[in-house]
C-alpha positions in Angstrom: 0.0 0.0 0.0 2.8 2.4 0.8 4.3 2.0 -2.7 0.9 2.7 -4.3 0.5 5.9 -2.1 4.0 7.0 -3.0 3.2 6.5 -6.7 0.1 8.6 -6.4 1.9 11.4 -4.7 4.7 11.3 -7.2 2.3 12.0 -10.1 2.3 15.5 -11.7 -1.2 16.9 -11.5 -0.6 19.8 -13.8 -2.8 18.3 -16.5 -5.4 16.8 -14.1 -9.0 17.4 -15.0 -10.6 18.8 -11.8 -14.4 18.4 -11.2 -16.2 20.5 -8.7 -18.5 18.7 -6.3 -22.1 19.4 -7.0 -22.5 20.1 -3.3 -20.0 23.0 -3.5 -21.6 24.7 -6.5 -23.4 28.0 -6.4 -22.7 31.5 -5.5 -23.7 31.1 -1.8 -21.3 28.2 -1.2 -17.7 29.5 -1.1 -16.3 26.2 0.0 -15.3 24.0 -2.9 -14.1 20.5 -3.1 -12.7 19.3 -6.4 -11.8 15.7 -7.4 -9.5 14.5 -10.2 -9.5 10.9 -11.6 -6.0 9.4 -11.4 -7.0 6.2 -13.2 -7.7 2.8 -11.8 -10.2 4.2 -9.3 -7.6 6.4 -7.6 -8.5 10.1 -7.1 -7.0 13.3 -5.9 -9.0 15.8 -3.8 -8.3 19.5 -3.4 -9.8 22.6 -1.9 -10.1 25.0 -4.8 -10.0 28.0 -2.4 -6.5 26.9 -1.2 -4.6 25.6 -4.2 -1.3 26.2 -2.5 -1.9 23.1 -0.4 -1.0 19.8 -2.1 -4.1 17.7 -3.0 -4.8 14.6 -1.1 -4.6 11.4 -3.0 -6.5 8.2 -2.4 -6.2 4.7 -3.7 -9.2 3.1 -5.2 -9.8 1.1 -2.0 -9.5 4.2 0.2 -11.8 6.2 -2.0 -14.4 3.4 -2.2 -14.4 3.1 1.6 -14.8 6.8 2.1 -17.6 7.1 -0.6 -19.5 4.2 1.0 -19.1 5.7 4.4 -20.6 9.0 3.2 -23.5 7.2 1.6 -24.2 5.2 4.7 -24.1 8.3 6.9 -21.0 7.5 8.9 -19.8 11.1 8.9 -23.1 12.9 9.7 
């Protein structure tokens, strides 16, 4: 797992296609989460209001676990 994470963090994201969360859209929601597909189910996540901070990167397994937890209400 550590090798996979190191590989994700070694990737250059200059050409990444960032997608804004639908929950962050609109003029009254200044907080914005963006996600980029890194292939193979891996993703990078960033705060578009603070682009100086390196995006977080998640393996496919980590992202699936997080996504499933959100859907099941684990973080609410």
